[in-house]
C-alpha positions as a Python dict, from the first residue, in 0.01 Angstrom:
ca = {
    (1, 'M'): (0, 0, 0),
    (2, 'C'): (373, 186, -157),
    (3, 'K'): (407, 359, -482),
    (4, 'S'): (577, 226, -735),
    (5, 'I'): (928, 256, -840),
    (6, 'F'): (1008, 307, -1242),
    (7, 'L'): (1318, 219, -1417),
    (8, 'I'): (1396, 444, -1704),
    (9, 'G'): (1671, 465, -1922),
    (10, 'Y'): (1772, 353, -2234),
    (11, 'R'): (1807, 10, -2398),
    (12, 'A'): (2040, -240, -2269),
    (13, 'T'): (2107, -62, -1948),
    (14, 'G'): (1892, -316, -1737),
    (15, 'K'): (1546, -212, -1673),
    (16, 'T'): (1408, -554, -1690),
    (17, 'S'): (1663, -753, -1525),
    (18, 'V'): (1719, -523, -1256),
    (19, 'G'): (1338, -447, -1226),
    (20, 'R'): (1205, -860, -1159),
    (21, 'R'): (1494, -873, -947),
    (22, 'L'): (1414, -537, -747),
    (23, 'A'): (1041, -624, -722),
    (24, 'K'): (1114, -994, -593),
    (25, 'E'): (1337, -812, -350),
    (26, 'L'): (1053, -545, -227),
    (27, 'N'): (786, -788, -275),
    (28, 'L'): (591, -589, -553),
    (29, 'R'): (468, -642, -863),
    (30, 'F'): (692, -661, -1158),
    (31, 'L'): (541, -544, -1502),
    (32, 'D'): (784, -463, -1860),
    (33, 'L'): (587, -207, -1997),
    (34, 'D'): (716, -346, -2364),
    (35, 'R'): (569, -680, -2320),
    (36, 'E'): (260, -602, -2147),
    (37, 'L'): (182, -360, -2467),
    (38, 'E'): (303, -649, -2670),
    (39, 'H'): (102, -900, -2499),
    (40, 'R'): (-267, -657, -2544),
    (41, 'Q'): (-168, -573, -2911),
    (42, 'G'): (-104, -930, -2975),
    (43, 'R'): (208, -852, -3144),
    (44, 'T'): (596, -751, -3103),
    (45, 'I'): (677, -386, -3091),
    (46, 'A'): (892, -435, -3428),
    (47, 'E'): (551, -601, -3618),
    (48, 'L'): (346, -280, -3423),
    (49, 'V'): (628, -6, -3560),
    (50, 'A'): (605, -171, -3943),
    (51, 'A'): (269, -174, -3947),
    (52, 'Q'): (149, 125, -3831),
    (53, 'G'): (489, 371, -3771),
    (54, 'W'): (643, 501, -3415),
    (55, 'P'): (378, 721, -3375),
    (56, 'H'): (109, 477, -3339),
    (57, 'F'): (330, 264, -3132),
    (58, 'R'): (421, 583, -2912),
    (59, 'G'): (8, 660, -2858),
    (60, 'L'): (-27, 289, -2686),
    (61, 'E'): (274, 328, -2496),
    (62, 'R'): (120, 684, -2351),
    (63, 'E'): (-203, 546, -2280),
    (64, 'L'): (-32, 269, -2063),
    (65, 'L'): (173, 487, -1895),
    (66, 'V'): (-61, 692, -1781),
    (67, 'E'): (-260, 371, -1652),
    (68, 'V'): (29, 237, -1457),
    (69, 'S'): (111, 546, -1266),
    (70, 'G'): (-221, 525, -1120),
    (71, 'Q'): (-123, 165, -979),
    (72, 'P'): (62, 167, -648),
    (73, 'G'): (287, -152, -564),
    (74, 'L'): (454, -211, -854),
    (75, 'V'): (833, -201, -1034),
    (76, 'V'): (789, -80, -1375),
    (77, 'S'): (1054, -110, -1637),
    (78, 'T'): (973, 134, -1925),
    (79, 'G'): (1050, 149, -2281),
    (80, 'G'): (1381, 337, -2345),
    (81, 'G'): (1144, 610, -2555),
    (82, 'A'): (900, 608, -2244),
    (83, 'I'): (1055, 945, -2118),
    (84, 'L'): (995, 1116, -2457),
    (85, 'H'): (634, 1153, -2311),
    (86, 'Q'): (748, 1478, -2113),
    (87, 'E'): (345, 1599, -2005),
    (88, 'L'): (350, 1269, -1813),
    (89, 'W'): (644, 1290, -1608),
    (90, 'P'): (531, 1508, -1319),
    (91, 'R'): (252, 1269, -1287),
    (92, 'I'): (502, 982, -1285),
    (93, 'K'): (691, 1150, -1064),
    (94, 'E'): (434, 1195, -774),
    (95, 'A'): (317, 842, -860),
    (96, 'G'): (642, 674, -741),
    (97, 'L'): (985, 701, -699),
    (98, 'V'): (1189, 743, -1124),
    (99, 'I'): (1528, 588, -1096),
    (100, 'W'): (1717, 623, -1422),
    (101, 'L'): (1931, 346, -1505),
    (102, 'F'): (2241, 442, -1711),
    (103, 'A'): (2612, 317, -1883),
    (104, 'D'): (2817, 383, -2059),
    (105, 'L'): (2846, 326, -2427),
    (106, 'D'): (3060, 68, -2434),
    (107, 'T'): (2856, -143, -2192),
    (108, 'V'): (2548, -25, -2381),
    (109, 'G'): (2724, -150, -2728),
    (110, 'A'): (2881, -501, -2550),
    (111, 'R'): (2510, -553, -2412),
    (112, 'L'): (2304, -481, -2731),
    (113, 'G'): (2568, -706, -2919),
    (114, 'R'): (2469, -1004, -2712),
    (115, 'G'): (2093, -910, -2747),
    (116, 'R'): (2084, -907, -3123),
    (117, 'N'): (1878, -1267, -3044),
    (118, 'L'): (1657, -1165, -2820),
    (119, 'K'): (1257, -1245, -2842),
    (120, 'S'): (1162, -917, -2964),
    (121, 'P'): (1421, -656, -3006),
    (122, 'R'): (1304, -302, -3126),
    (123, 'P'): (1358, -174, -3432),
    (124, 'S'): (1583, 79, -3501),
    (125, 'L'): (1493, 437, -3459),
    (126, 'T'): (1745, 624, -3717),
    (127, 'G'): (1841, 317, -3939),
    (128, 'R'): (2229, 341, -3812),
    (129, 'D'): (2479, 98, -3678),
    (130, 'L'): (2304, -22, -3318),
    (131, 'V'): (2590, 135, -3155),
    (132, 'A'): (2596, 481, -3360),
    (133, 'E'): (2231, 487, -3288),
    (134, 'A'): (2302, 452, -2935),
    (135, 'A'): (2556, 749, -2910),
    (136, 'E'): (2300, 955, -3090),
    (137, 'V'): (2018, 866, -2916),
    (138, 'M'): (2150, 845, -2562),
    (139, 'A'): (2332, 1198, -2611),
    (140, 'A'): (1959, 1304, -2717),
    (141, 'R'): (1759, 1165, -2415),
    (142, 'E'): (2042, 1224, -2143),
    (143, 'P'): (1875, 1582, -2037),
    (144, 'L'): (1533, 1396, -2039),
    (145, 'Y'): (1619, 1115, -1824),
    (146, 'R'): (1795, 1336, -1613),
    (147, 'A'): (1500, 1567, -1547),
    (148, 'G'): (1243, 1290, -1504),
    (149, 'C'): (1406, 1078, -1222),
    (150, 'H'): (1418, 1135, -887),
    (151, 'L'): (1778, 909, -879),
    (152, 'A'): (2024, 787, -1109),
    (153, 'V'): (2226, 477, -1114),
    (154, 'D'): (2533, 422, -1303),
    (155, 'T'): (2470, 11, -1425),
    (156, 'S'): (2816, -27, -1585),
    (157, 'G'): (3017, -291, -1455),
    (158, 'R'): (2721, -413, -1216),
    (159, 'T'): (2544, -730, -1147),
    (160, 'V'): (2206, -705, -1132),
    (161, 'N'): (2242, -799, -765),
    (162, 'Q'): (2476, -484, -680),
    (163, 'I'): (2259, -269, -918),
    (164, 'V'): (1947, -372, -699),
    (165, 'A'): (2141, -319, -368),
    (166, 'R'): (2248, 19, -480),
    (167, 'I'): (1879, 133, -570),
    (168, 'V'): (1717, -45, -234),
    (169, 'A'): (2039, 180, -45),
    (170, 'L'): (1910, 497, -204),
    (171, 'A'): (1563, 427, -218),
    (172, 'Q'): (1603, 424, 151),
    (173, 'G'): (1760, 743, 193),
    (174, 'F'): (1578, 940, -49),
    (175, 'S'): (1422, 1244, 44),
    (176, 'G'): (1243, 1390, -222),
    (177, 'D'): (1530, 1622, -321),
    (178, 'P'): (1650, 1648, -702),
    (179, 'P'): (1928, 1399, -784),
    (180, 'A'): (2294, 1453, -790),
    (181, 'P'): (2425, 1438, -1127),
    (182, 'P'): (2585, 1099, -1237),
    (183, 'S'): (2948, 1064, -1325),
    (184, 'T'): (3057, 982, -1652),
}
């Protein structure tokens, strides 16, 4: 069976939508890490964080990442903060192809605005406005995403089908070399 594909990136960059479509295209099983964690815990991430805090949530997220990194044949949509588990990324990069989905701040802001009615929105990390928070967190995590991936794909202004086609094309030519820096 083939290795897994891990989609990383900030929220609203398309990890779940692209992951579902990519799994279908490649005939692999799709796993949304956040939804799986909510299912196992019987409550939303917002409820988990409110009740037990971010450190508890991150611990659960880490355990699930370790578990799925040992399973082949998956397309895994990670949470935006999964990259913070830096000690796991060498293992994850060996377990499969890691693709960083990124988008410009205008795109992320627009997608977050459209997603305010999501069934299970993530709680704020900083307590700030969504766009201000996105700018701050994206800037802080960019070096981690860049170092933690094999390939990077800009999702700004692209449809899910266009992004999936781009990933499939890049993955077919993937040699294991570090990715070229994304254009901004």
